[in-house]
C-alpha positions in Angstrom: -6.8 -7.4 -7.7 -4.8 -9.9 -9.7 -1.8 -7.6 -9.8 1.1 -9.0 -7.8 3.9 -6.6 -7.1 6.2 -9.2 -5.6 5.5 -11.5 -8.5 6.5 -8.7 -10.9 9.7 -8.2 -9.0 10.5 -11.9 -9.2 10.0 -12.0 -13.0 12.2 -8.9 -13.3 14.9 -10.5 -11.2 14.8 -14.0 -12.6 13.9 -13.6 -16.2 14.6 -10.1 -17.3 17.7 -9.9 -15.2 19.0 -13.2 -16.6 18.4 -12.1 -20.2 20.1 -8.8 -19.7 23.0 -10.5 -18.1 23.3 -13.1 -20.8 23.3 -10.3 -23.5 25.8 -8.3 -21.5 28.1 -11.4 -21.3 27.9 -11.9 -25.1 28.4 -8.2 -25.8 31.5 -7.9 -23.5 33.4 -10.8 -25.2 32.1 -10.0 -28.7 33.5 -6.5 -28.3 36.8 -7.8 -27.0 37.3 -10.3 -29.9 35.8 -8.1 -32.6 32.8 -10.4 -33.4 30.3 -8.7 -35.6 28.0 -11.5 -36.6 28.9 -10.8 -40.3 31.5 -13.7 -40.3 30.9 -16.7 -42.5 28.6 -19.1 -40.5 30.0 -22.3 -39.0 27.9 -25.0 -40.5 25.6 -26.6 -37.8 26.8 -30.0 -38.4 30.4 -28.9 -37.6 29.4 -27.1 -34.4 30.1 -28.8 -31.0 27.3 -31.0 -29.7 26.3 -28.5 -26.9 25.8 -25.8 -29.7 23.6 -28.2 -31.7 21.7 -29.0 -28.5 20.8 -25.4 -27.6 19.8 -24.6 -31.1 17.6 -27.7 -31.2 15.9 -26.6 -27.9 15.6 -23.0 -29.4 13.7 -24.4 -32.4 11.6 -26.8 -30.4 10.7 -23.8 -28.2 9.8 -21.7 -31.3 7.4 -24.4 -32.5 5.7 -24.9 -29.1 5.5 -21.1 -28.7 3.8 -20.6 -32.0 1.3 -23.3 -31.2 0.5 -21.7 -27.8 0.3 -18.1 -29.2 -1.9 -19.2 -32.0 -4.2 -20.7 -29.4 -4.1 -17.4 -27.2 -2.3 -19.4 -24.4 -0.1 -16.4 -23.8 0.9 -17.2 -20.1 2.1 -20.7 -21.1 4.1 -19.4 -24.0 5.8 -16.7 -21.8 6.6 -19.4 -19.2 8.2 -21.6 -21.8 10.5 -18.7 -23.0 11.3 -17.9 -19.3 12.3 -21.4 -18.6 14.4 -21.7 -21.7 16.2 -18.5 -20.9 16.9 -19.2 -17.2 17.5 -22.9 -17.1 18.8 -23.9 -20.6 20.5 -20.9 -22.0 22.0 -19.1 -19.0 22.3 -21.7 -16.3 23.5 -24.5 -18.6 24.7 -23.3 -22.1 26.4 -19.9 -21.2 27.8 -21.3 -17.9 29.2 -24.4 -19.4 30.8 -22.5 -22.3 32.3 -19.5 -20.5 35.8 -20.9 -21.3 35.2 -20.8 -25.0 34.5 -17.2 -24.9 37.4 -16.5 -22.4 40.2 -18.2 -24.3 42.7 -16.1 -26.3 43.0 -18.1 -29.5 40.3 -17.5 -32.1 39.0 -20.2 -34.4 36.0 -22.2 -35.5 35.1 -23.3 -32.0 35.1 -19.8 -30.6 33.2 -18.5 -33.7 30.6 -21.2 -33.3 30.0 -20.2 -29.7 29.5 -16.6 -30.6 27.1 -17.4 -33.5 25.1 -19.9 -31.5 24.5 -17.5 -28.7 23.8 -14.7 -31.1 21.2 -16.9 -32.9 19.6 -17.7 -29.5 19.4 -14.1 -28.4 18.0 -13.1 -31.8 15.3 -15.7 -31.5 14.4 -14.8 -28.0 14.0 -11.0 -28.8 11.4 -12.0 -31.4 9.6 -14.2 -29.0 9.5 -11.7 -26.1 8.5 -8.7 -28.3 4.8 -9.0 -27.5 5.5 -9.2 -23.8 8.6 -6.9 -23.5 8.4 -4.5 -26.4 11.2 -2.1 -25.3 13.8 -4.5 -24.0 13.5 -6.8 -27.1 13.9 -3.7 -29.3 16.9 -2.6 -27.5 18.6 -6.0 -27.6 17.5 -6.7 -31.3 18.9 -3.3 -32.5 22.2 -3.7 -30.7 22.6 -7.3 -32.3 21.9 -6.0 -35.8 23.9 -2.9 -35.4 26.8 -4.9 -34.3 26.5 -6.6 -37.8 26.9 -3.2 -39.3 23.1 -2.8 -40.0 22.6 0.5 -38.4 18.9 1.7 -38.7 17.8 -1.9 -39.1 14.1 -2.7 -39.0 12.4 -2.8 -35.6 12.0 -6.1 -34.0 8.3 -5.4 -34.1 8.5 -5.3 -37.9 10.4 -8.6 -38.1 8.8 -11.9 -38.9 8.8 -14.4 -36.0 9.9 -17.2 -38.4 9.2 -20.9 -38.5 11.1 -23.5 -36.5 13.9 -25.2 -38.5 12.8 -28.8 -38.2 16.3 -30.0 -39.4 17.9 -28.3 -36.3 15.7 -30.2 -34.0 17.3 -33.5 -32.5 15.0 -35.1 -29.9 17.6 -37.7 -29.0 20.1 -35.0 -28.2 17.5 -33.1 -26.2 16.6 -36.2 -24.2 20.2 -37.1 -23.6 21.0 -33.6 -22.3 17.9 -33.7 -20.0 19.1 -37.1 -18.7 22.6 -35.5 -18.0 21.0 -32.5 -16.2 18.9 -34.9 -14.0 22.0 -36.9 -13.1 23.9 -33.8 -12.3 21.1 -32.5 -10.2 21.1 -35.7 -8.2 24.8 -35.6 -7.6 24.6 -32.0 -6.4 21.8 -33.0 -4.0 24.1 -35.6 -2.5 26.9 -33.1 -2.3 24.6 -30.7 -0.4 23.5 -33.4 1.9 27.0 -34.4 2.7 28.3 -30.8 2.8 30.8 -31.5 -0.1 31.4 -28.4 -2.2 31.2 -28.9 -6.0 34.9 -27.5 -6.1 35.9 -30.7 -4.2 36.6 -33.5 -6.7 35.2 -37.0 -6.1 36.3 -40.3 -7.3 33.3 -42.1 -8.9 29.6 -42.5 -9.3 27.5 -45.5 -10.1 24.3 -45.1 -12.5 22.0 -48.0 -12.6 20.6 -48.5 -16.2 17.7 -50.7 -17.2 18.3 -51.0 -21.0 21.2 -50.6 -23.5 19.8 -47.4 -25.0 19.8 -45.7 -21.7 23.4 -46.5 -21.1 24.3 -45.2 -24.6 22.5 -42.1 -23.9 24.4 -41.4 -20.8 27.6 -42.5 -22.4 27.1 -39.8 -25.0 26.8 -37.2 -22.2 29.6 -38.7 -20.1 32.0 -35.9 -20.4 29.3 -33.3 -19.6 28.2 -35.2 -16.5 31.7 -35.6 -15.1 32.7 -32.0 -15.8 29.5 -30.6 -14.2 29.7 -32.9 -11.1 33.5 -32.7 -10.6 33.6 -36.5 -10.5 36.4 -38.6 -12.1 34.4 -41.6 -13.4 31.0 -43.2 -14.1 30.4 -46.9 -13.5 27.3 -48.5 -14.8 25.4 -51.4 -13.2 22.3 -53.2 -14.5 19.1 -52.7 -12.6 19.1 -56.5 -12.1 22.6 -56.5 -10.5 21.4 -57.2 -7.1 22.7 -54.1 -5.5 19.6 -52.0 -6.6 16.5 -52.7 -4.8 13.3 -51.5 -6.4 9.9 -50.6 -4.9 6.7 -49.4 -6.7 3.9 -47.1 -5.8 0.8 -45.9 -7.7 0.9 -42.5 -9.6 -2.5 -41.0 -8.7 -2.1 -38.1 -11.2 -2.6 -40.4 -14.1 -4.6 -43.2 -12.4 -7.3 -40.9 -10.9 -8.6 -39.5 -14.3 -8.4 -42.9 -15.9 -10.2 -45.1 -13.3 -12.2 -42.7 -11.1 -14.0 -44.6 -8.4 -12.1 -47.8 -9.3 -8.7 -46.1 -8.6 -8.1 -47.7 -5.2 -8.5 -51.1 -6.5 -6.0 -50.5 -9.2 -3.6 -48.7 -6.7 -3.9 -51.8 -4.4 -3.0 -54.1 -7.2 0.1 -52.0 -8.1 1.3 -52.0 -4.6 1.5 -55.8 -4.9 3.7 -55.8 -8.0 7.1 -57.5 -7.8 10.2 -57.6 -9.8 8.6 -59.2 -12.9 5.9 -56.6 -13.2 8.3 -53.8 -12.6 10.6 -55.1 -15.3 7.7 -55.4 -17.7 6.6 -51.9 -17.1 10.1 -50.6 -17.6 10.3 -52.4 -20.9 7.3 -50.5 -22.1 4.7 -53.2 -21.6 1.3 -53.0 -20.0 0.4 -55.1 -17.0 -3.1 -56.1 -16.7 -4.8 -55.8 -13.2 -8.3 -56.9 -12.3 -11.0 -54.4 -11.5 -14.2 -56.0 -10.7 -15.2 -58.3 -13.5 -12.8 -56.8 -16.0 -9.1 -56.2 -16.5 -7.5 -52.9 -17.0 -3.9 -52.1 -18.4 -1.4 -50.5 -16.1 1.5 -48.7 -18.0 4.7 -47.0 -16.8 3.2 -43.6 -16.5 0.8 -45.0 -14.0 3.4 -45.8 -11.5 6.5 -44.5 -9.7 9.4 -46.8 -9.4 11.8 -46.1 -6.6 15.3 -47.5 -6.1 16.7 -47.9 -2.7 20.2 -47.4 -1.2 23.2 -49.2 -2.7 25.4 -50.6 0.0 28.4 -48.4 0.8 27.4 -45.5 -1.3 25.3 -42.4 -0.9 22.2 -42.6 -3.0 19.7 -40.1 -4.6 16.8 -40.9 -6.7 14.2 -38.7 -8.7 12.3 -38.9 -11.9 13.0 -42.6 -12.3 16.8 -42.0 -12.2 19.1 -43.1 -9.4 22.7 -42.1 -8.8 25.2 -43.5 -6.2 28.1 -41.4 -5.3 31.5 -42.5 -3.6 32.2 -39.6 -1.1 35.5 -41.0 0.1 38.3 -38.3 -0.2 41.7 -39.6 -1.0 44.8 -37.4 -0.5 45.0 -36.7 -4.2 41.4 -35.6 -4.3 41.9 -33.3 -1.3 44.9 -31.6 -3.0 43.1 -31.0 -6.1 40.2 -29.5 -4.0 42.7 -27.1 -2.5 43.8 -26.0 -5.9 40.3 -25.4 -7.1 39.3 -23.3 -4.0 42.5 -21.3 -4.4 41.6 -20.5 -8.0 38.1 -19.4 -6.8 39.7 -17.0 -4.1 42.0 -15.5 -6.8 39.1 -14.9 -9.1 37.3 -13.1 -6.3 40.3 -10.9 -5.7 40.5 -10.1 -9.4 36.8 -9.0 -9.4 37.3 -7.0 -6.2 40.4 -5.2 -7.7 38.4 -4.2 -10.8 40.6 -6.0 -13.2 39.6 -6.7 -16.8 39.0 -10.3 -17.9 42.1 -10.1 -20.0 44.5 -8.7 -17.4 47.6 -10.8 -16.5 48.5 -11.0 -12.9 51.2 -12.1 -10.5 50.1 -14.2 -7.5 51.9 -14.6 -4.2 50.7 -16.6 -1.2 51.8 -17.9 2.2 50.3 -21.0 3.8 51.1 -24.1 5.8 53.1 -27.0 4.3 50.2 -29.1 3.5 48.4 -26.5 1.4 51.7 -25.3 -0.1 52.4 -28.8 -1.3 49.0 -29.1 -3.0 49.3 -25.7 -4.6 52.8 -26.4 -6.0 51.4 -29.7 -7.5 48.8 -27.7 -9.4 50.9 -24.6 -10.4 50.1 -24.9 -14.1 46.5 -25.4 -13.6 46.1 -22.4 -11.3 48.1 -20.2 -13.7 46.0 -21.2 -16.7 42.8 -20.6 -14.8 43.6 -17.2 -13.4 45.9 -15.7 -16.1 48.7 -15.7 -13.6 52.1 -15.1 -15.2 53.8 -15.7 -11.8 52.8 -17.8 -8.8 55.0 -17.6 -5.8 54.8 -19.1 -2.2 56.9 -16.2 -1.0 54.7 -13.6 0.8 54.2 -10.3 -1.1 52.8 -7.2 0.6 52.1 -5.5 -2.8 48.7 -5.6 -4.7 45.3 -6.7 -3.5 45.5 -9.1 -0.5 43.2 -11.3 1.4 43.3 -13.7 4.3 41.2 -16.8 3.4 40.2 -20.3 4.7 40.7 -23.1 2.1 38.9 -26.2 3.4 40.4 -25.6 6.9 43.7 -24.4 5.8 44.6 -20.7 6.3 46.2 -18.9 3.5 47.2 -15.3 2.6 46.8 -14.4 -1.1 48.1 -11.2 -2.9 47.7 -10.4 -6.6 48.9 -7.5 -8.7 48.3 -6.7 -12.4 51.3 -7.2 -14.8 51.7 -4.2 -17.0 
């Protein structure tokens, strides 16, 4: 049988669970703020770049989805929708924008976040309707009834719609994909060196081969630094002397092209030097002899690897290299304490069943090193945790916990302020 119960459970957990949680997040804060969806729309051009990005991805997805469904490639269409929901909408857009929904003040920025997420959820319900008829109907009706359209048409009677080509920005999509790749590489280094994401680091080096690549990364600089918790990005040229490149054949493309001649082409590629690598990266073809003829080798036919940069921890993937400075200065250590402290308070809030809008008083006791760091970041801690009071005098009231913050012992107590 082709039925896979474990596979079904995985889809339920990853895709359906993610979609439901994303809708629940939207509904929670929309109800708190009284967002109905009937508000005047914030023009797309006036929305923040990350809103324009996810809408671009949504309409690109819709275009590919329609093509696949018209060709009866149902599985590929469903997988594209799943990848968008999990990787782009939930793990990137919603996670990166939580603060916009949390903040107290209303305005165009918060309204744009609500409208953008609502548009994505509405588009997804239409695309999943053939696969998940009941869930799509539930979310669709809830979204429309929130706009005062009780008794609205079923999602199964709605038109799928055409992608809005004016919303699609390939350059923005490519830039965000580049940012996500760099973030992934930095996280890989952190895991390798056992450095938590909440521990700030000083700087990273990103080798770039051409001006457009640097401009693309510069455009996403704030996103990359925020996601990786690194203070600065430094750029070096691929010909700077601190980046050593090597090359190897990509048999996935070479095999179908050259068949029995593939080993001869692969052998020629292994002999490429800096000049050939630079030519390929510039978009040029490099001819190689195969018997009595020459065949062109292009960038997709090879994998270009970048080696360690001296004095830094390096990670490479997909043609991208990142070098990370992992030295921890006293200032970075102090900020790391503050971020870990915030995390523990948020856990206590959750354990105590507090609402996201509840104000609290926080008391803690710790050694002099940790106390000094927390005093330095008092304002930051209060803003992040909705703490009206923050005291280093022990308090037995409220919800308490004994915690370890990067090797420092601390007792934390929180209580709700009426």
